[in-house]
N, C-alpha and C positions, 0 to 999 in steps of 0.2 A: 482605516481599512485593516491595518495590521496591529491594532491595539491589543488584540488577544495574544499575539505573539510576544509583544512587549511584556505583558503580564506573565505569560508563561515563562519567559527567560528569567524574570525577576523571582518568580516562585522556585524555579530550579536552583538559582543561586542560594536562595534562603534554605532550600532543602539540603543542599550539599554543605552549607555552612553549619546547619544543625548537626550534621554527621561529623564533619572534620573540625569544626570550631575555627576555621581559617577561611577568610574570603579569598585569599590567593589560591588555596587548594580548590575552593568552590568554582573559581573561574577556570582552573585547569580541567576539572572534571566536566564542567559544562562544555568546554571546547572539545573534549573527547566524545561526549554524547553527540554533539553537532556533527563531528566528523563521521561518526558511525551512521547517523541518519543520512548524511549526504554521500555515503560510500558508493551506492549504485551510480549516482551521477558522476562521481569522480572516475569510476571505472569506465564509464561511457566516454567521458572527455579524453582520458588517456588513450583509450583504444582508437578513438577517432583521430587523435594527433599522430598516433603510430601509422595508421593507414595513409594519412596525408603525407607523412615523411617518406613512405615507401614509393609513392608515385611522383615525388618531387623531381627526380631525374627526367621522367617522361614529360612533366610539365615544362621543364626547362628546354627540352628538345622542341616542344611545340612553340614555345615563346621565340626560340631562335628561328624556327622554320617559317612562322607566320608573323614575324615582327613588324612587317609592313601591311598586315591585313588584320586589324583588331577584331572585326566581326567574325572572320573565319577562326581566329585564335580562340575567341570566346566559345564558338560552336564546338570546336575540337576539344577544348578543355572540358566542357560539360559532357561530351560524349565519353571522355576518358574517365570522368567521375562515375558516370553511369556504368561503364564497362567493369570498373573495379569495385562498384558498390560503395563508393565513398561519398559521404555527405560533407561538403566543404564547410558547412556551418555546425557540424557535429561537435566540434570542440568548443564552440561559443555558446550554444544553447544551454548546456548544463551550467555554465558559469553565470549566464543571465538569470537562470532560475534561482541561483544561490544569492544573488545580489540583495533582494528584499530581506532575506534572513540575516545576512551579514550586516546590513544597514541597521536593522532593528536591534541587533545584538550590540552594535557599536553605540547606539543611542542609550541602551540600558546601562552599559558600563560607563559611559561618559557622564551620566546623570545620577548614577547610584550613589547613595550616601554610605560610604564605608566607615564613617566615623574616624576615630583616631587609631584604629587597629593597624598594625604594621605586619606585612608579609615577611617572614623570616627575620623579623626584628629590624628590618632595614627600610622597607618601602611603605609609605602611606599610599594606598591604592587610589585615593582621590586626587593625588597631586603628582606632578611630573617627577621623574627619577632624578634626585639631586646628585647622584653619583655617576650618572651617564652609563651605568652598566648595561641596563636593558636596551637602550637605544643602540649601543655598539653590538650587542648580541643580535638584535633584530636586523641589523645591516648584514651580518654574516648569515643568519638564517634565511633572510630574503634572497640573498645571492644564491645560496644552495637550493632554495625552493625553485627559483627561476631556472637554475642550471639543470636540475633533474626533470623539470616539467616541460622544458623547451624541446621542440621536435628536433630530430637530427638534421644536420645540414644547415646550421644557422647562417643567416646572412650577416654581413658586417653591421647592419643596422640593429639586428637582434643582439649582437655581441656588445654593441654600445649601450643598449638598454639594460643589458645584464649588469652593467656597472652603475649606470645612472639611477635606475629605479630603486635598488637597495639603499643607495645614498640618500635619495629623496625621501624614502620611507623613514630612514633613520633620522633625517632632519625634522620631519613632521613629528616623530615620536618624542622629540626633546620637550615638546610643550603639551603633549597629551597626558592625561591621567595614567598613572602606572598600571591601573587595572586594565585599561584598553591595550596598552603596550604588551602586558603579560598575555592577554588573549591572542594578540596579533603574532607574537613570537611563538607561542605554543602552537598556534594554528599552522605556522610555517614549518615548525619542526615536525608536526604530525604529517604534513604533506610530503616532506622529504622521506620520512620513515615509511609512509604508505606507498610511495613510488617504488622504493627498494623492495618492499614486500610484494607488490604487484609484479615487478620484474622477476623476483625469485619464483613466484607461483607460475608465471608464464613459461618459465623454462621447464616446468614439470607438466604443464598442460594448460587448458583454457582457464582464464580467470573468471570467477563467478561471484 
C-alpha cells in the first residue's frame, strides 16, 4: 500500500546524496523536508494541546464535582469541550496521520545499503554507533522534545514518562543502525526548534 512512499524516500536520499556526497547529510536534509511537509499537522497538534491545557483546571473542577457520577461527568466534560471549541482528539489525529510516513521512513533507513561510507569519518550508517555518542544525544534530545511538546500542568505520571521514554529510546538506539538514530535525533531536534519558533510567532500574532 505504501510502496510508492518507500521508493520516494529512497529516491530523495539518492538525490540529496548526489548533491552532498554524504549519506549522513542526505538523511538530515530528508528529515528537514519531512518536517516541512508535516508542518501544518504539527501546528494543528500543538494548538490543540494548548487549548486542552487551558481548560484543564475546569476539567479538574468537574472531576471533583462529579467524582461519584461518571455519566454526568462525561456529559459535562463533553459540554465543556463544545463550549470552548476543543477537540479532545485534536492532538492525536495529526500524530496518527504521521505514523505511516514515519514507519516507512524507518523501514527505508533500516534496510538501506549505505556501504562502507562513514558520516563525519566516524559512523557507518548501516551499523550501530560503536562510540555511543548518538544514543546519548538522542536521550537528551528526546527529553527536550517531550518537555517542550507536553501540555502545561503535567501530572506525576507524565513527569515519570518524561524520564522513562528518553531512556527507553536511547536503549533501543544502541542496536539500531546509525542512519536510523541520526534521523530520529535530527527529528527530535527539529521538533524542539519548531516548538520554540511557534511560541515565538504566537507572541506576535496567530501562527499560520
